[in-house]
C-alpha positions in Angstrom: 0.0 0.0 0.0 1.2 3.5 -0.9 2.0 5.2 2.5 1.2 8.7 3.7 4.9 9.3 4.1 5.4 8.6 0.3 2.4 10.9 -0.5 3.8 13.6 1.8 7.0 13.5 -0.2 5.1 13.9 -3.5 2.9 16.8 -2.1 6.0 18.6 -0.7 7.3 18.9 -4.2 4.0 20.4 -5.5 3.5 24.0 -6.3 0.4 24.6 -4.2 -0.5 27.7 -6.2 -0.9 25.6 -9.3 -2.8 22.6 -8.0 -4.6 20.4 -10.6 -7.7 18.2 -10.0 -7.4 15.0 -12.0 -9.8 12.3 -12.9 -10.4 9.4 -15.3 -12.5 10.3 -18.4 -15.9 9.0 -17.4 -18.4 8.7 -14.6 -17.9 12.0 -12.7 -15.1 13.6 -14.6 -17.1 16.7 -15.8 -18.5 17.2 -12.3 -15.0 17.1 -10.8 -13.7 19.5 -13.5 -16.5 22.0 -13.2 -16.1 22.1 -9.5 -12.3 22.6 -9.8 -12.7 25.4 -12.3 -15.2 27.1 -10.1 -12.7 27.1 -7.3 -9.9 28.4 -9.5 -8.0 25.1 -9.9 -6.6 23.5 -13.1 -8.0 20.2 -14.5 -6.6 17.1 -16.2 -8.5 14.1 -17.5 -6.9 10.8 -18.3 -8.9 9.3 -21.2 -9.0 5.9 -22.8 -8.3 6.0 -26.5 -11.5 6.1 -28.5 -13.5 7.7 -25.6 -11.7 11.1 -25.4 -14.0 13.4 -27.5 -16.2 14.5 -24.7 -13.1 15.9 -22.9 -10.7 16.7 -25.7 -13.3 18.4 -27.9 -16.6 19.2 -26.5 -15.7 20.4 -23.0 -12.1 21.4 -23.6 -11.1 24.8 -22.1 -11.0 27.4 -24.8 -11.9 31.1 -25.3 -13.6 31.5 -21.9 -15.6 28.3 -21.9 -15.0 24.6 -21.2 -13.6 22.9 -18.1 -10.9 20.4 -19.2 -7.5 22.0 -19.3 -5.3 19.0 -20.0 -6.1 15.6 -21.6 -3.8 12.6 -21.3 -4.8 9.7 -23.7 -3.9 6.1 -22.7 -4.6 2.8 -24.5 -6.7 1.7 -21.5 -7.6 3.3 -18.2 -5.5 0.9 -16.2 -2.4 2.4 -17.9 -2.7 5.3 -15.4 -0.2 3.3 -13.2 2.5 3.5 -15.9 5.5 5.5 -14.6 5.4 8.0 -17.5 1.7 8.8 -16.9 2.2 9.2 -13.2 5.2 11.4 -13.8 3.2 13.7 -16.1 0.4 14.0 -13.5 2.8 14.8 -10.8 4.4 17.5 -13.0 0.9 19.0 -13.1 0.7 19.0 -9.3 -2.3 16.6 -9.5 -4.5 15.4 -6.8 -6.8 12.7 -8.2 -10.5 12.2 -7.7 -11.2 8.5 -7.5 -14.5 7.3 -9.0 -16.3 4.0 -9.9 -13.9 3.7 -12.9 -11.0 2.8 -10.6 -12.6 -0.4 -9.5 -14.4 -1.2 -12.9 -11.4 -0.6 -15.2 -8.3 -0.7 -13.1 -6.6 -3.3 -10.9 -7.1 -2.9 -7.2 -3.7 -3.9 -6.2 -2.0 -1.6 -8.7 -4.0 1.4 -7.5 -3.3 0.5 -3.9 0.4 -0.3 -4.3 1.7 1.4 -7.4 -0.2 4.7 -8.0 2.0 7.2 -6.4 -0.5 10.1 -6.7 -2.5 11.7 -3.9 -6.1 10.4 -4.2 -8.9 12.4 -2.7 -10.8 9.7 -0.7 -9.7 6.5 1.1 -7.5 4.3 -1.0 -8.3 1.4 1.3 -12.0 1.7 0.6 -11.7 1.0 -3.1 -12.9 -2.6 -2.5 -15.6 -1.6 0.0 -18.3 -1.6 -2.7 -17.9 -5.3 -3.4 -20.7 -7.7 -2.4 -18.6 -10.9 -2.2 -15.6 -11.9 -0.2 -14.6 -11.0 3.3 -14.3 -7.2 2.9 -17.6 -6.3 1.4 -20.2 -3.5 1.8 -22.5 -5.7 3.9 -19.8 -6.1 6.6 -19.4 -2.3 6.6 -23.1 -1.7 6.8 -23.6 -4.3 9.6 -20.7 -2.7 11.5 -22.5 0.6 11.2 -25.7 -0.8 12.5 -27.5 0.2 9.3 -30.6 -1.8 8.3 -30.1 -3.7 5.0 -32.4 -6.2 3.1 -32.4 -9.7 4.4 -30.0 -11.8 2.4 -30.3 -15.5 1.5 -27.0 -17.5 1.2 -29.0 -20.6 0.3 -31.7 -20.1 -2.4 -33.6 -23.0 -1.0 -34.5 -20.8 1.9 -36.2 -18.2 -0.1 -39.5 -17.5 1.7 -40.5 -14.1 0.2 -40.1 -12.0 -2.9 -36.4 -11.5 -3.5 -34.2 -9.6 -5.9 -31.3 -11.6 -7.4 -28.2 -9.8 -8.6 -25.7 -11.6 -10.8 -22.8 -10.3 -12.8 -23.5 -10.1 -16.5 -21.7 -12.4 -18.9 -20.9 -9.6 -21.4 -20.1 -6.8 -19.0 -18.4 -7.9 -15.9 -18.9 -4.5 -14.3 -22.7 -4.6 -14.6 -25.2 -6.8 -12.9 -28.3 -8.5 -14.2 -31.4 -8.5 -11.9 -34.5 -10.6 -11.6 -37.3 -11.2 -9.1 -38.1 -14.6 -7.6 -40.6 -15.7 -5.0 -39.5 -19.3 -4.3 -36.7 -21.7 -4.8 -38.4 -23.2 -7.9 -39.0 -19.8 -9.4 -35.3 -18.9 -8.7 -34.1 -22.1 -10.4 -36.2 -21.6 -13.5 -35.1 -18.0 -14.0 -31.4 -18.7 -13.4 -31.6 -21.5 -16.0 -33.3 -19.2 -18.5 -30.7 -16.4 -18.0 -27.8 -18.8 -18.4 -29.3 -20.3 -21.5 -29.7 -16.9 -23.0 -26.1 -16.1 -22.0 -27.2 -13.1 -19.9 -25.2 -14.5 -17.0 -22.8 -17.5 -16.6 -23.0 -20.5 -14.3 -20.1 -19.0 -12.4 -21.8 -15.7 -11.8 -25.0 -17.5 -10.9 -23.2 -19.3 -8.0 -22.0 -15.9 -6.7 -25.3 -14.1 -7.1 -26.5 -12.0 -4.3 -30.1 -12.8 -3.2 -31.8 -10.1 -1.2 -35.3 -9.4 0.1 -37.1 -7.1 -2.3 -37.9 -3.9 -0.5 -41.0 -2.1 -1.8 -40.5 1.6 -1.1 -39.5 4.9 -2.6 -35.8 4.7 -3.7 -33.6 7.5 -2.7 -29.8 8.0 -2.9 -28.4 10.1 -0.1 -25.3 11.9 -1.3 -23.0 13.0 1.5 -19.7 14.7 2.1 -17.5 14.1 5.1 -14.7 16.6 5.8 -11.7 15.4 7.8 -10.8 19.1 8.2 -13.9 20.0 10.1 -15.1 16.5 11.0 -18.5 17.4 9.8 -21.0 15.4 7.7 -22.9 17.2 5.0 -25.9 16.1 2.9 -25.2 17.5 -0.5 -28.3 16.2 -2.2 -30.7 13.4 -3.0 -31.6 11.6 -6.2 -32.9 8.4 -7.7 -31.7 6.3 -10.5 -33.0 6.2 -14.1 -32.5 2.8 -15.6 -33.2 1.1 -18.9 -35.2 -0.7 -19.9 -37.3 -0.7 -16.8 -38.0 3.1 -17.0 -39.4 2.6 -20.5 -41.6 -0.3 -19.4 -43.0 1.7 -16.4 -44.1 4.6 -18.7 -46.5 2.2 -20.5 -50.1 1.5 -19.5 -50.8 -1.8 -17.7 -52.2 -3.3 -20.9 -49.2 -2.3 -22.9 -46.8 -3.6 -20.2 -48.5 -7.0 -20.3 -48.0 -7.1 -24.1 -44.4 -5.9 -24.0 -43.4 -8.3 -21.3 -44.2 -11.2 -23.5 -41.1 -10.3 -25.6 -38.9 -8.1 -23.3 -37.5 -8.8 -19.9 -36.9 -5.9 -17.5 -33.3 -4.7 -17.2 -31.9 -2.3 -14.7 -28.9 -0.7 -16.5 -28.2 2.7 -15.1 -28.4 5.6 -17.6 -28.6 8.5 -15.3 -30.1 10.1 -12.2 -33.1 12.2 -11.4 -33.1 14.8 -8.6 -35.6 14.2 -5.9 -36.3 15.6 -2.4 -37.4 14.0 0.9 -39.6 15.4 3.5 -37.8 17.1 6.4 -38.9 14.6 9.0 -36.6 12.1 7.2 -33.5 14.3 7.3 -32.4 13.5 10.8 -32.6 9.8 10.1 -30.6 10.3 6.9 -27.9 12.2 8.8 -27.8 9.6 11.5 -27.2 6.8 8.9 -24.4 8.9 7.4 -22.8 9.4 10.8 -23.0 5.7 11.6 -21.4 4.9 8.2 -18.5 7.4 8.8 -17.8 5.9 12.2 -17.8 2.3 11.0 -15.6 3.2 8.0 -13.0 4.7 10.3 -12.7 1.4 12.2 -12.7 -1.0 9.3 -10.9 1.1 6.7 -8.7 3.7 8.4 -8.6 6.6 7.9 -12.2 6.0 6.7 -14.4 8.1 4.5 -12.8 11.2 3.0 -15.0 13.5 1.0 -18.1 12.3 -1.0 -20.0 9.0 -0.6 -23.6 7.8 -1.0 -26.0 5.4 0.6 -28.6 4.0 -1.8 -31.8 3.3 0.0 -35.5 2.4 -0.1 -37.9 4.2 2.3 -40.6 1.8 3.6 -43.9 3.4 4.7 -44.5 1.9 8.1 -46.4 1.9 10.4 -45.3 3.0 12.9 -43.1 5.3 10.9 -41.0 5.3 7.7 -37.9 3.1 7.7 -34.8 3.6 5.6 -33.2 0.4 4.3 -29.8 0.7 2.6 -29.2 -1.7 -0.3 -26.1 -0.3 -1.9 -23.2 2.1 -1.2 -20.8 4.4 -3.2 -17.6 4.9 -1.2 -16.5 7.7 -3.5 -18.0 10.5 -5.7 -21.4 9.1 -6.5 -21.7 10.3 -10.1 -24.8 12.4 -9.8 -24.2 16.0 -10.6 -27.9 16.6 -10.7 -28.1 16.7 -6.9 -27.3 20.4 -7.3 -31.0 20.7 -8.2 -32.0 19.7 -4.7 -31.9 22.3 -1.9 -29.7 20.7 0.7 -26.3 22.1 -0.2 -28.0 25.5 -0.7 -29.3 25.3 2.9 -25.7 25.1 4.0 -23.9 27.4 1.6 -26.5 29.7 0.1 -25.8 28.2 -3.3 -26.0 24.8 -5.0 -22.9 22.7 -4.5 -22.2 19.6 -6.5 -19.9 16.8 -5.2 -17.2 18.1 -7.6 -17.4 21.6 -6.3 -17.4 20.4 -2.7 -14.2 18.4 -3.4 -12.5 21.5 -4.8 -13.6 23.6 -1.8 -12.1 21.0 0.5 -8.8 21.1 -1.5 -8.7 24.8 -1.3 -9.3 24.8 2.4 -6.6 22.1 2.9 -4.1 24.2 1.0 -4.8 27.3 3.0 -4.4 25.4 6.3 -1.4 23.4 5.0 -3.3 20.2 5.6 -3.5 18.7 2.1 -2.1 15.4 3.4 -5.2 14.9 5.6 -7.6 14.7 2.6 -5.7 12.3 0.4 -4.4 8.8 0.7 
């Protein structure tokens, strides 16, 4: 693991007046870059060849517009660990915003042990979003005392409606979902999905089986500052997914006809800003505080900066209950949260996760505490 001592040596050689915010070209890159520019910082995006136009052309800084100052093109995202790429980023005085792309496209061990760049966020939490193995998000949520859906290690014990999540055959970073209400129902649907090559036999064996929670789905997007030791709720949103969103827009009769030929899929295409009633905010903050405390114990130094808890709100009685079914232990990838009022309540203006990261970096520089917000 890259040590804080090694990072301190890197940071000590940086020109703090010319700090650059860096990111991989996808997921939350534009959010991070916009936030950096708003705070007077430079930006650099590492792009995979063939996927660079968004950053190199459409949002490139030029003539008073755009947000991407530098573009570094690599054959594949995992090439970020190559010595020459790292050297170029250090020459730009780069602190890097980790995103979902790190664990989708890069190698955990290489990021942990070879990427000698200061990362905003906890390097040790890169694996925390996993759902299998010893170090997984369920362990973290249980440590935090946060309610999660009941899980079934043995499908033969299914006694209620469950949601089954299995890694796709074609895209190892996406999951296929289906509902089942019994062991026999589970077996039939698993067999069908394997035959259609949607999933593999291997991914079926590792599938996560969870109680299906019926409730309003909300993602709570937080920011935890090591500098102030305060938790902030930046905003709330919900996911937009295909093809399930298209199906839900149809009438019941049309849905019945379409479902004869099309199976629902839950592939994320974006997010929609939502709000929650004020009586739920204290519960949401409590969940965030519990998560921060547990992360400090299991993955020291714990959460640094942005993270999200993806939840369903059950109606009660006696009162609404928030059940968390997924986490994002880094920038959540939902710049639309600026359309919700929660950061405005704090700062008097809308603040995205990207802007809040840049604000934290600026404060750390002023206080000579940059090492405290990176790993």
